[in-house]
PDB file of N, CA, C and O in Angstrom:
ATOM      1  N   MET A   1       0.857  -1.172   0.000  1.00  0.00           N
ATOM      2  CA  MET A   1       0.000   0.000   0.000  1.00  0.00           C
ATOM      3  C   MET A   1       0.899   1.230   0.000  1.00  0.00           C
ATOM      4  O   MET A   1       1.778   1.370   0.851  1.00  0.00           O
ATOM      5  N   LYS A   2       0.676   2.097  -0.940  1.00  0.00           N
ATOM      6  CA  LYS A   2       1.464   3.316  -1.044  1.00  0.00           C
ATOM      7  C   LYS A   2       0.969   4.334  -0.029  1.00  0.00           C
ATOM      8  O   LYS A   2      -0.226   4.394   0.259  1.00  0.00           O
ATOM      9  N   SER A   3       1.883   5.137   0.519  1.00  0.00           N
ATOM     10  CA  SER A   3       1.477   6.175   1.459  1.00  0.00           C
ATOM     11  C   SER A   3       1.708   7.551   0.838  1.00  0.00           C
ATOM     12  O   SER A   3       2.630   7.753   0.047  1.00  0.00           O
ATOM     13  N   TRP A   4       0.852   8.480   1.216  1.00  0.00           N
ATOM     14  CA  TRP A   4       0.891   9.851   0.723  1.00  0.00           C
ATOM     15  C   TRP A   4       0.914  10.799   1.907  1.00  0.00           C
ATOM     16  O   TRP A   4       0.139  10.626   2.848  1.00  0.00           O
ATOM     17  N   GLU A   5       1.781  11.788   1.881  1.00  0.00           N
ATOM     18  CA  GLU A   5       1.714  12.842   2.888  1.00  0.00           C
ATOM     19  C   GLU A   5       0.465  13.674   2.610  1.00  0.00           C
ATOM     20  O   GLU A   5       0.061  13.842   1.459  1.00  0.00           O
ATOM     21  N   GLU A   6      -0.128  14.180   3.656  1.00  0.00           N
ATOM     22  CA  GLU A   6      -1.400  14.902   3.552  1.00  0.00           C
ATOM     23  C   GLU A   6      -1.337  16.034   2.520  1.00  0.00           C
ATOM     24  O   GLU A   6      -2.251  16.182   1.710  1.00  0.00           O
ATOM     25  N   GLN A   7      -0.283  16.817   2.547  1.00  0.00           N
ATOM     26  CA  GLN A   7      -0.167  17.948   1.609  1.00  0.00           C
ATOM     27  C   GLN A   7      -0.110  17.465   0.162  1.00  0.00           C
ATOM     28  O   GLN A   7      -0.738  18.060  -0.715  1.00  0.00           O
ATOM     29  N   ASN A   8       0.641  16.388  -0.095  1.00  0.00           N
ATOM     30  CA  ASN A   8       0.705  15.836  -1.449  1.00  0.00           C
ATOM     31  C   ASN A   8      -0.641  15.260  -1.866  1.00  0.00           C
ATOM     32  O   ASN A   8      -1.044  15.396  -3.022  1.00  0.00           O
ATOM     33  N   ALA A   9      -1.331  14.626  -0.944  1.00  0.00           N
ATOM     34  CA  ALA A   9      -2.646  14.061  -1.246  1.00  0.00           C
ATOM     35  C   ALA A   9      -3.626  15.162  -1.624  1.00  0.00           C
ATOM     36  O   ALA A   9      -4.427  14.997  -2.545  1.00  0.00           O
ATOM     37  N   LYS A  10      -3.564  16.291  -0.912  1.00  0.00           N
ATOM     38  CA  LYS A  10      -4.441  17.423  -1.235  1.00  0.00           C
ATOM     39  C   LYS A  10      -4.099  17.993  -2.607  1.00  0.00           C
ATOM     40  O   LYS A  10      -4.979  18.250  -3.430  1.00  0.00           O
ATOM     41  N   ARG A  11      -2.805  18.184  -2.832  1.00  0.00           N
ATOM     42  CA  ARG A  11      -2.354  18.827  -4.063  1.00  0.00           C
ATOM     43  C   ARG A  11      -2.605  17.944  -5.285  1.00  0.00           C
ATOM     44  O   ARG A  11      -2.912  18.451  -6.364  1.00  0.00           O
ATOM     45  N   GLN A  12      -2.475  16.626  -5.122  1.00  0.00           N
ATOM     46  CA  GLN A  12      -2.598  15.708  -6.255  1.00  0.00           C
ATOM     47  C   GLN A  12      -3.773  14.751  -6.060  1.00  0.00           C
ATOM     48  O   GLN A  12      -3.643  13.546  -6.278  1.00  0.00           O
ATOM     49  N   PHE A  13      -4.908  15.288  -5.652  1.00  0.00           N
ATOM     50  CA  PHE A  13      -6.049  14.435  -5.312  1.00  0.00           C
ATOM     51  C   PHE A  13      -6.521  13.590  -6.495  1.00  0.00           C
ATOM     52  O   PHE A  13      -6.857  12.419  -6.316  1.00  0.00           O
ATOM     53  N   SER A  14      -6.551  14.153  -7.676  1.00  0.00           N
ATOM     54  CA  SER A  14      -6.970  13.381  -8.858  1.00  0.00           C
ATOM     55  C   SER A  14      -6.031  12.199  -9.100  1.00  0.00           C
ATOM     56  O   SER A  14      -6.476  11.097  -9.420  1.00  0.00           O
ATOM     57  N   LYS A  15      -4.740  12.438  -8.944  1.00  0.00           N
ATOM     58  CA  LYS A  15      -3.766  11.364  -9.109  1.00  0.00           C
ATOM     59  C   LYS A  15      -3.952  10.310  -8.012  1.00  0.00           C
ATOM     60  O   LYS A  15      -3.844   9.112  -8.273  1.00  0.00           O
ATOM     61  N   LEU A  16      -4.233  10.764  -6.785  1.00  0.00           N
ATOM     62  CA  LEU A  16      -4.481   9.851  -5.673  1.00  0.00           C
ATOM     63  C   LEU A  16      -5.692   8.962  -5.973  1.00  0.00           C
ATOM     64  O   LEU A  16      -5.641   7.753  -5.749  1.00  0.00           O
ATOM     65  N   LEU A  17      -6.772   9.550  -6.474  1.00  0.00           N
ATOM     66  CA  LEU A  17      -7.958   8.762  -6.834  1.00  0.00           C
ATOM     67  C   LEU A  17      -7.651   7.754  -7.929  1.00  0.00           C
ATOM     68  O   LEU A  17      -8.117   6.616  -7.880  1.00  0.00           O
ATOM     69  N   ASP A  18      -6.872   8.169  -8.912  1.00  0.00           N
ATOM     70  CA  ASP A  18      -6.489   7.234  -9.985  1.00  0.00           C
ATOM     71  C   ASP A  18      -5.690   6.061  -9.419  1.00  0.00           C
ATOM     72  O   ASP A  18      -5.894   4.917  -9.825  1.00  0.00           O
ATOM     73  N   GLU A  19      -4.785   6.341  -8.486  1.00  0.00           N
ATOM     74  CA  GLU A  19      -3.995   5.281  -7.853  1.00  0.00           C
ATOM     75  C   GLU A  19      -4.887   4.323  -7.067  1.00  0.00           C
ATOM     76  O   GLU A  19      -4.677   3.110  -7.082  1.00  0.00           O
ATOM     77  N   VAL A  20      -5.886   4.882  -6.380  1.00  0.00           N
ATOM     78  CA  VAL A  20      -6.816   4.038  -5.619  1.00  0.00           C
ATOM     79  C   VAL A  20      -7.542   3.083  -6.554  1.00  0.00           C
ATOM     80  O   VAL A  20      -7.632   1.886  -6.278  1.00  0.00           O
ATOM     81  N   LEU A  21      -8.061   3.609  -7.658  1.00  0.00           N
ATOM     82  CA  LEU A  21      -8.819   2.778  -8.603  1.00  0.00           C
ATOM     83  C   LEU A  21      -7.928   1.766  -9.314  1.00  0.00           C
ATOM     84  O   LEU A  21      -8.377   0.673  -9.657  1.00  0.00           O
ATOM     85  N   LYS A  22      -6.681   2.124  -9.532  1.00  0.00           N
ATOM     86  CA  LYS A  22      -5.766   1.255 -10.263  1.00  0.00           C
ATOM     87  C   LYS A  22      -5.078   0.229  -9.353  1.00  0.00           C
ATOM     88  O   LYS A  22      -4.972  -0.943  -9.715  1.00  0.00           O
ATOM     89  N   ASN A  23      -4.610   0.667  -8.170  1.00  0.00           N
ATOM     90  CA  ASN A  23      -3.773  -0.186  -7.318  1.00  0.00           C
ATOM     91  C   ASN A  23      -4.363  -0.501  -5.952  1.00  0.00           C
ATOM     92  O   ASN A  23      -3.709  -1.168  -5.149  1.00  0.00           O
ATOM     93  N   GLY A  24      -5.563  -0.048  -5.665  1.00  0.00           N
ATOM     94  CA  GLY A  24      -6.179  -0.361  -4.377  1.00  0.00           C
ATOM     95  C   GLY A  24      -5.945   0.701  -3.318  1.00  0.00           C
ATOM     96  O   GLY A  24      -5.577   1.831  -3.642  1.00  0.00           O
ATOM     97  N   PRO A  25      -6.155   0.350  -2.049  1.00  0.00           N
ATOM     98  CA  PRO A  25      -6.105   1.317  -0.950  1.00  0.00           C
ATOM     99  C   PRO A  25      -4.797   2.110  -0.882  1.00  0.00           C
ATOM    100  O   PRO A  25      -3.716   1.594  -1.165  1.00  0.00           O
ATOM    101  N   GLN A  26      -4.936   3.384  -0.498  1.00  0.00           N
ATOM    102  CA  GLN A  26      -3.794   4.277  -0.348  1.00  0.00           C
ATOM    103  C   GLN A  26      -3.832   4.880   1.060  1.00  0.00           C
ATOM    104  O   GLN A  26      -4.896   5.273   1.539  1.00  0.00           O
ATOM    105  N   LEU A  27      -2.691   4.952   1.711  1.00  0.00           N
ATOM    106  CA  LEU A  27      -2.565   5.434   3.070  1.00  0.00           C
ATOM    107  C   LEU A  27      -2.239   6.929   3.069  1.00  0.00           C
ATOM    108  O   LEU A  27      -1.367   7.378   2.325  1.00  0.00           O
ATOM    109  N   ILE A  28      -2.943   7.696   3.907  1.00  0.00           N
ATOM    110  CA  ILE A  28      -2.697   9.131   4.036  1.00  0.00           C
ATOM    111  C   ILE A  28      -1.966   9.365   5.362  1.00  0.00           C
ATOM    112  O   ILE A  28      -2.403   8.890   6.410  1.00  0.00           O
ATOM    113  N   MET A  29      -0.856  10.098   5.308  1.00  0.00           N
ATOM    114  CA  MET A  29      -0.024  10.346   6.490  1.00  0.00           C
ATOM    115  C   MET A  29      -0.040  11.839   6.834  1.00  0.00           C
ATOM    116  O   MET A  29      -0.118  12.695   5.953  1.00  0.00           O
ATOM    117  N   ARG A  30       0.036  12.126   8.135  1.00  0.00           N
ATOM    118  CA  ARG A  30       0.199  13.505   8.600  1.00  0.00           C
ATOM    119  C   ARG A  30       1.352  13.499   9.592  1.00  0.00           C
ATOM    120  O   ARG A  30       1.270  12.862  10.642  1.00  0.00           O
ATOM    121  N   HIS A  31       2.412  14.198   9.265  1.00  0.00           N
ATOM    122  CA  HIS A  31       3.610  14.261  10.112  1.00  0.00           C
ATOM    123  C   HIS A  31       4.141  12.859  10.421  1.00  0.00           C
ATOM    124  O   HIS A  31       4.585  12.583  11.536  1.00  0.00           O
ATOM    125  N   GLY A  32       4.087  11.983   9.420  1.00  0.00           N
ATOM    126  CA  GLY A  32       4.619  10.632   9.577  1.00  0.00           C
ATOM    127  C   GLY A  32       3.714   9.651  10.298  1.00  0.00           C
ATOM    128  O   GLY A  32       4.118   8.519  10.566  1.00  0.00           O
ATOM    129  N   VAL A  33       2.489  10.071  10.619  1.00  0.00           N
ATOM    130  CA  VAL A  33       1.534   9.208  11.322  1.00  0.00           C
ATOM    131  C   VAL A  33       0.367   8.909  10.394  1.00  0.00           C
ATOM    132  O   VAL A  33      -0.201   9.822   9.795  1.00  0.00           O
ATOM    133  N   ALA A  34       0.008   7.636  10.271  1.00  0.00           N
ATOM    134  CA  ALA A  34      -1.122   7.242   9.420  1.00  0.00           C
ATOM    135  C   ALA A  34      -2.414   7.802  10.012  1.00  0.00           C
ATOM    136  O   ALA A  34      -2.705   7.587  11.189  1.00  0.00           O
ATOM    137  N   ILE A  35      -3.196   8.525   9.189  1.00  0.00           N
ATOM    138  CA  ILE A  35      -4.449   9.113   9.680  1.00  0.00           C
ATOM    139  C   ILE A  35      -5.675   8.624   8.921  1.00  0.00           C
ATOM    140  O   ILE A  35      -6.791   8.721   9.432  1.00  0.00           O
ATOM    141  N   ALA A  36      -5.492   8.099   7.710  1.00  0.00           N
ATOM    142  CA  ALA A  36      -6.653   7.676   6.923  1.00  0.00           C
ATOM    143  C   ALA A  36      -6.221   6.719   5.829  1.00  0.00           C
ATOM    144  O   ALA A  36      -5.046   6.632   5.472  1.00  0.00           O
ATOM    145  N   VAL A  37      -7.206   6.007   5.309  1.00  0.00           N
ATOM    146  CA  VAL A  37      -6.987   5.128   4.160  1.00  0.00           C
ATOM    147  C   VAL A  37      -8.081   5.443   3.148  1.00  0.00           C
ATOM    148  O   VAL A  37      -9.261   5.512   3.494  1.00  0.00           O
ATOM    149  N   LEU A  38      -7.684   5.631   1.918  1.00  0.00           N
ATOM    150  CA  LEU A  38      -8.643   5.857   0.833  1.00  0.00           C
ATOM    151  C   LEU A  38      -8.704   4.563   0.031  1.00  0.00           C
ATOM    152  O   LEU A  38      -7.675   4.052  -0.413  1.00  0.00           O
ATOM    153  N   LEU A  39      -9.921   4.031  -0.157  1.00  0.00           N
ATOM    154  CA  LEU A  39     -10.059   2.773  -0.881  1.00  0.00           C
ATOM    155  C   LEU A  39     -11.253   2.822  -1.821  1.00  0.00           C
ATOM    156  O   LEU A  39     -12.152   3.646  -1.650  1.00  0.00           O
ATOM    157  N   PRO A  40     -11.262   1.937  -2.818  1.00  0.00           N
ATOM    158  CA  PRO A  40     -12.373   1.907  -3.770  1.00  0.00           C
ATOM    159  C   PRO A  40     -13.679   1.542  -3.072  1.00  0.00           C
ATOM    160  O   PRO A  40     -13.679   0.809  -2.083  1.00  0.00           O
ATOM    161  N   ILE A  41     -14.786   2.058  -3.591  1.00  0.00           N
ATOM    162  CA  ILE A  41     -16.096   1.841  -2.973  1.00  0.00           C
ATOM    163  C   ILE A  41     -16.448   0.351  -2.934  1.00  0.00           C
ATOM    164  O   ILE A  41     -17.070  -0.103  -1.973  1.00  0.00           O
ATOM    165  N   ALA A  42     -16.072  -0.401  -3.935  1.00  0.00           N
ATOM    166  CA  ALA A  42     -16.375  -1.843  -3.942  1.00  0.00           C
ATOM    167  C   ALA A  42     -15.696  -2.543  -2.767  1.00  0.00           C
ATOM    168  O   ALA A  42     -16.284  -3.420  -2.135  1.00  0.00           O
ATOM    169  N   GLU A  43     -14.460  -2.152  -2.480  1.00  0.00           N
ATOM    170  CA  GLU A  43     -13.738  -2.732  -1.349  1.00  0.00           C
ATOM    171  C   GLU A  43     -14.390  -2.336  -0.028  1.00  0.00           C
ATOM    172  O   GLU A  43     -14.520  -3.158   0.879  1.00  0.00           O
ATOM    173  N   TRP A  44     -14.797  -1.076   0.074  1.00  0.00           N
ATOM    174  CA  TRP A  44     -15.461  -0.615   1.300  1.00  0.00           C
ATOM    175  C   TRP A  44     -16.772  -1.366   1.518  1.00  0.00           C
ATOM    176  O   TRP A  44     -17.065  -1.783   2.639  1.00  0.00           O
ATOM    177  N   LYS A  45     -17.563  -1.544   0.462  1.00  0.00           N
ATOM    178  CA  LYS A  45     -18.834  -2.273   0.586  1.00  0.00           C
ATOM    179  C   LYS A  45     -18.592  -3.717   1.016  1.00  0.00           C
ATOM    180  O   LYS A  45     -19.331  -4.252   1.843  1.00  0.00           O
ATOM    181  N   ARG A  46     -17.565  -4.343   0.462  1.00  0.00           N
ATOM    182  CA  ARG A  46     -17.235  -5.717   0.833  1.00  0.00           C
ATOM    183  C   ARG A  46     -16.863  -5.803   2.310  1.00  0.00           C
ATOM    184  O   ARG A  46     -17.328  -6.692   3.024  1.00  0.00           O
ATOM    185  N   MET A  47     -16.029  -4.883   2.760  1.00  0.00           N
ATOM    186  CA  MET A  47     -15.617  -4.876   4.168  1.00  0.00           C
ATOM    187  C   MET A  47     -16.798  -4.567   5.095  1.00  0.00           C
ATOM    188  O   MET A  47     -16.916  -5.155   6.170  1.00  0.00           O
ATOM    189  N   HIS A  48     -17.656  -3.659   4.683  1.00  0.00           N
ATOM    190  CA  HIS A  48     -18.824  -3.302   5.483  1.00  0.00           C
ATOM    191  C   HIS A  48     -19.774  -4.490   5.623  1.00  0.00           C
ATOM    192  O   HIS A  48     -20.321  -4.730   6.699  1.00  0.00           O
ATOM    193  N   GLN A  49     -19.963  -5.219   4.551  1.00  0.00           N
ATOM    194  CA  GLN A  49     -20.838  -6.390   4.577  1.00  0.00           C
ATOM    195  C   GLN A  49     -20.272  -7.463   5.511  1.00  0.00           C
ATOM    196  O   GLN A  49     -21.022  -8.112   6.240  1.00  0.00           O
ATOM    197  N   LEU A  50     -18.962  -7.648   5.488  1.00  0.00           N
ATOM    198  CA  LEU A  50     -18.327  -8.638   6.356  1.00  0.00           C
ATOM    199  C   LEU A  50     -18.404  -8.256   7.835  1.00  0.00           C
ATOM    200  O   LEU A  50     -18.390  -9.123   8.709  1.00  0.00           O
ATOM    201  N   SER A  51     -18.484  -6.961   8.103  1.00  0.00           N
ATOM    202  CA  SER A  51     -18.478  -6.510   9.495  1.00  0.00           C
ATOM    203  C   SER A  51     -19.860  -6.550  10.141  1.00  0.00           C
ATOM    204  O   SER A  51     -19.971  -6.359  11.352  1.00  0.00           O
ATOM    205  N   ARG A  52     -20.898  -6.789   9.374  1.00  0.00           N
ATOM    206  CA  ARG A  52     -22.248  -6.835   9.937  1.00  0.00           C
ATOM    207  C   ARG A  52     -22.419  -8.101  10.759  1.00  0.00           C
ATOM    208  O   ARG A  52     -22.125  -9.202  10.293  1.00  0.00           O
ATOM    209  N   ALA A  53     -22.890  -7.938  11.970  1.00  0.00           N
ATOM    210  CA  ALA A  53     -23.060  -9.079  12.866  1.00  0.00           C
ATOM    211  C   ALA A  53     -24.321  -9.855  12.505  1.00  0.00           C
ATOM    212  O   ALA A  53     -25.340  -9.270  12.135  1.00  0.00           O
ATOM    213  N   GLY A  54     -24.241 -11.163  12.615  1.00  0.00           N
ATOM    214  CA  GLY A  54     -25.405 -12.006  12.396  1.00  0.00           C
ATOM    215  C   GLY A  54     -26.224 -12.129  13.672  1.00  0.00           C
ATOM    216  O   GLY A  54     -25.833 -11.610  14.717  1.00  0.00           O
ATOM    217  N   LEU A  55     -27.354 -12.813  13.588  1.00  0.00           N
ATOM    218  CA  LEU A  55     -28.233 -12.979  14.732  1.00  0.00           C
ATOM    219  C   LEU A  55     -27.528 -13.697  15.880  1.00  0.00           C
ATOM    220  O   LEU A  55     -27.682 -13.317  17.040  1.00  0.00           O
ATOM    221  N   LYS A  56     -26.763 -14.724  15.561  1.00  0.00           N
ATOM    222  CA  LYS A  56     -26.072 -15.476  16.606  1.00  0.00           C
ATOM    223  C   LYS A  56     -25.110 -14.565  17.373  1.00  0.00           C
ATOM    224  O   LYS A  56     -25.066 -14.604  18.603  1.00  0.00           O
ATOM    225  N   ALA A  57     -24.348 -13.753  16.657  1.00  0.00           N
ATOM    226  CA  ALA A  57     -23.404 -12.841  17.307  1.00  0.00           C
ATOM    227  C   ALA A  57     -24.134 -11.820  18.171  1.00  0.00           C
ATOM    228  O   ALA A  57     -23.672 -11.484  19.262  1.00  0.00           O
ATOM    229  N   LEU A  58     -25.267 -11.329  17.689  1.00  0.00           N
ATOM    230  CA  LEU A  58     -26.045 -10.368  18.475  1.00  0.00           C
ATOM    231  C   LEU A  58     -26.565 -10.999  19.760  1.00  0.00           C
ATOM    232  O   LEU A  58     -26.520 -10.379  20.822  1.00  0.00           O
ATOM    233  N   LEU A  59     -27.057 -12.227  19.662  1.00  0.00           N
ATOM    234  CA  LEU A  59     -27.609 -12.888  20.841  1.00  0.00           C
ATOM    235  C   LEU A  59     -26.534 -13.280  21.847  1.00  0.00           C
ATOM    236  O   LEU A  59     -26.794 -13.304  23.050  1.00  0.00           O
ATOM    237  N   LEU A  60     -25.342 -13.583  21.373  1.00  0.00           N
ATOM    238  CA  LEU A  60     -24.265 -14.002  22.265  1.00  0.00           C
ATOM    239  C   LEU A  60     -23.392 -12.853  22.747  1.00  0.00           C
ATOM    240  O   LEU A  60     -22.480 -13.063  23.546  1.00  0.00           O
ATOM    241  N   ALA A  61     -23.658 -11.643  22.273  1.00  0.00           N
ATOM    242  CA  ALA A  61     -22.856 -10.484  22.665  1.00  0.00           C
ATOM    243  C   ALA A  61     -23.032 -10.186  24.152  1.00  0.00           C
ATOM    244  O   ALA A  61     -24.129 -10.346  24.688  1.00  0.00           O
ATOM    245  N   PRO A  62     -21.950  -9.749  24.829  1.00  0.00           N
ATOM    246  CA  PRO A  62     -22.053  -9.449  26.259  1.00  0.00           C
ATOM    247  C   PRO A  62     -22.970  -8.269  26.568  1.00  0.00           C
ATOM    248  O   PRO A  62     -23.539  -8.198  27.657  1.00  0.00           O
ATOM    249  N   SER A  63     -23.117  -7.356  25.634  1.00  0.00           N
ATOM    250  CA  SER A  63     -24.022  -6.224  25.858  1.00  0.00           C
ATOM    251  C   SER A  63     -25.020  -6.160  24.709  1.00  0.00           C
ATOM    252  O   SER A  63     -24.717  -6.563  23.586  1.00  0.00           O
ATOM    253  N   MET A  64     -26.202  -5.655  24.999  1.00  0.00           N
ATOM    254  CA  MET A  64     -27.229  -5.563  23.960  1.00  0.00           C
ATOM    255  C   MET A  64     -26.881  -4.478  22.959  1.00  0.00           C
ATOM    256  O   MET A  64     -26.532  -3.361  23.341  1.00  0.00           O
ATOM    257  N   ARG A  65     -26.974  -4.797  21.703  1.00  0.00           N
ATOM    258  CA  ARG A  65     -26.731  -3.799  20.665  1.00  0.00           C
ATOM    259  C   ARG A  65     -28.009  -3.063  20.302  1.00  0.00           C
ATOM    260  O   ARG A  65     -27.960  -1.974  19.730  1.00  0.00           O
ATOM    261  N   VAL A  66     -29.139  -3.645  20.627  1.00  0.00           N
ATOM    262  CA  VAL A  66     -30.424  -3.026  20.306  1.00  0.00           C
ATOM    263  C   VAL A  66     -31.191  -2.824  21.606  1.00  0.00           C
ATOM    264  O   VAL A  66     -31.900  -3.731  22.043  1.00  0.00           O
ATOM    265  N   PRO A  67     -31.066  -1.660  22.233  1.00  0.00           N
ATOM    266  CA  PRO A  67     -31.720  -1.443  23.526  1.00  0.00           C
ATOM    267  C   PRO A  67     -33.241  -1.546  23.462  1.00  0.00           C
ATOM    268  O   PRO A  67     -33.875  -1.804  24.485  1.00  0.00           O
ATOM    269  N   ALA A  68     -33.841  -1.352  22.296  1.00  0.00           N
ATOM    270  CA  ALA A  68     -35.301  -1.414  22.189  1.00  0.00           C
ATOM    271  C   ALA A  68     -35.823  -2.827  22.455  1.00  0.00           C
ATOM    272  O   ALA A  68     -37.000  -2.995  22.777  1.00  0.00           O
ATOM    273  N   LEU A  69     -34.972  -3.839  22.327  1.00  0.00           N
ATOM    274  CA  LEU A  69     -35.401  -5.207  22.571  1.00  0.00           C
ATOM    275  C   LEU A  69     -35.382  -5.561  24.058  1.00  0.00           C
ATOM    276  O   LEU A  69     -35.925  -6.590  24.459  1.00  0.00           O
ATOM    277  N   ALA A  70     -34.766  -4.722  24.864  1.00  0.00           N
ATOM    278  CA  ALA A  70     -34.696  -4.996  26.301  1.00  0.00           C
ATOM    279  C   ALA A  70     -36.083  -4.812  26.915  1.00  0.00           C
ATOM    280  O   ALA A  70     -36.775  -3.832  26.638  1.00  0.00           O
ATOM    281  N   VAL A  71     -36.471  -5.762  27.746  1.00  0.00           N
ATOM    282  CA  VAL A  71     -37.782  -5.722  28.391  1.00  0.00           C
ATOM    283  C   VAL A  71     -37.634  -5.076  29.757  1.00  0.00           C
ATOM    284  O   VAL A  71     -36.762  -5.452  30.540  1.00  0.00           O
ATOM    285  N   ASP A  72     -38.484  -4.109  30.038  1.00  0.00           N
ATOM    286  CA  ASP A  72     -38.468  -3.454  31.337  1.00  0.00           C
ATOM    287  C   ASP A  72     -39.243  -4.321  32.314  1.00  0.00           C
ATOM    288  O   ASP A  72     -40.463  -4.442  32.195  1.00  0.00           O
ATOM    289  N   ARG A  73     -38.553  -4.932  33.288  1.00  0.00           N
ATOM    290  CA  ARG A  73     -39.183  -5.903  34.177  1.00  0.00           C
ATOM    291  C   ARG A  73     -39.293  -5.434  35.625  1.00  0.00           C
ATOM    292  O   ARG A  73     -39.796  -6.186  36.460  1.00  0.00           O
ATOM    293  N   HIS A  74     -38.859  -4.263  35.945  1.00  0.00           N
ATOM    294  CA  HIS A  74     -38.836  -3.867  37.345  1.00  0.00           C
ATOM    295  C   HIS A  74     -40.219  -3.585  37.929  1.00  0.00           C
ATOM    296  O   HIS A  74     -40.338  -3.502  39.151  1.00  0.00           O
ATOM    297  N   ASN A  75     -41.254  -3.435  37.132  1.00  0.00           N
ATOM    298  CA  ASN A  75     -42.605  -3.174  37.636  1.00  0.00           C
ATOM    299  C   ASN A  75     -43.437  -4.443  37.797  1.00  0.00           C
ATOM    300  O   ASN A  75     -44.573  -4.374  38.268  1.00  0.00           O
ATOM    301  N   ARG A  76     -42.911  -5.571  37.427  1.00  0.00           N
ATOM    302  CA  ARG A  76     -43.682  -6.807  37.458  1.00  0.00           C
ATOM    303  C   ARG A  76     -43.506  -7.520  38.784  1.00  0.00           C
ATOM    304  O   ARG A  76     -42.431  -7.500  39.382  1.00  0.00           O
ATOM    305  N   ARG A  77     -44.569  -8.144  39.228  1.00  0.00           N
ATOM    306  CA  ARG A  77     -44.491  -8.957  40.458  1.00  0.00           C
ATOM    307  C   ARG A  77     -43.844 -10.288  40.134  1.00  0.00           C
ATOM    308  O   ARG A  77     -44.017 -10.832  39.044  1.00  0.00           O
ATOM    309  N   ARG A  78     -43.110 -10.793  41.079  1.00  0.00           N
ATOM    310  CA  ARG A  78     -42.458 -12.086  40.891  1.00  0.00           C
ATOM    311  C   ARG A  78     -43.228 -13.159  41.650  1.00  0.00           C
ATOM    312  O   ARG A  78     -43.783 -12.910  42.720  1.00  0.00           O
ATOM    313  N   ARG A  79     -43.250 -14.343  41.080  1.00  0.00           N
ATOM    314  CA  ARG A  79     -43.893 -15.476  41.754  1.00  0.00           C
ATOM    315  C   ARG A  79     -42.996 -15.973  42.874  1.00  0.00           C
ATOM    316  O   ARG A  79     -41.773 -15.879  42.775  1.00  0.00           O
ATOM    317  N   PRO A  80     -43.578 -16.491  43.919  1.00  0.00           N
ATOM    318  CA  PRO A  80     -42.745 -17.085  44.971  1.00  0.00           C
ATOM    319  C   PRO A  80     -42.092 -18.359  44.459  1.00  0.00           C
ATOM    320  O   PRO A  80     -42.656 -19.030  43.594  1.00  0.00           O
ATOM    321  N   PRO A  81     -40.914 -18.707  44.972  1.00  0.00           N
ATOM    322  CA  PRO A  81     -40.234 -19.919  44.516  1.00  0.00           C
ATOM    323  C   PRO A  81     -41.037 -21.168  44.849  1.00  0.00           C
ATOM    324  O   PRO A  81     -41.754 -21.198  45.850  1.00  0.00           O
ATOM    325  N   ILE A  82     -40.923 -22.177  44.033  1.00  0.00           N
ATOM    326  CA  ILE A  82     -41.630 -23.435  44.226  1.00  0.00           C
ATOM    327  C   ILE A  82     -40.848 -24.296  45.228  1.00  0.00           C
ATOM    328  O   ILE A  82     -39.627 -24.421  45.132  1.00  0.00           O
ATOM    329  N   ASP A  83     -41.557 -24.875  46.169  1.00  0.00           N
ATOM    330  CA  ASP A  83     -40.923 -25.756  47.154  1.00  0.00           C
ATOM    331  C   ASP A  83     -40.832 -27.149  46.518  1.00  0.00           C
ATOM    332  O   ASP A  83     -41.863 -27.744  46.204  1.00  0.00           O
ATOM    333  N   LEU A  84     -39.640 -27.667  46.326  1.00  0.00           N
ATOM    334  CA  LEU A  84     -39.428 -28.922  45.634  1.00  0.00           C
ATOM    335  C   LEU A  84     -39.287 -30.136  46.573  1.00  0.00           C
ATOM    336  O   LEU A  84     -38.781 -31.175  46.149  1.00  0.00           O
ATOM    337  N   LYS A  85     -39.717 -30.024  47.818  1.00  0.00           N
ATOM    338  CA  LYS A  85     -39.579 -31.132  48.783  1.00  0.00           C
ATOM    339  C   LYS A  85     -40.469 -32.280  48.475  1.00  0.00           C
ATOM    340  O   LYS A  85     -40.462 -33.277  49.196  1.00  0.00           O
TER     341      LYS A  85
END
């Protein structure tokens, strides 16, 4: 993956886009530190699709990702425990 300094990326943005389409992702640097990656939309869509969690992952996650599915139970009466003797 080729890296571009931020100033060069700004100045030669059309060339940067051509490189992305021709050779894939390009790394953008600021003061020698990687700050961004520019990649083709097809690659981004592929990565985004892979990152979507399935139902199993959602159900097994330690925290709920969808708070609307949480049931508010603090107002409900509880049954007394069953004596199993």
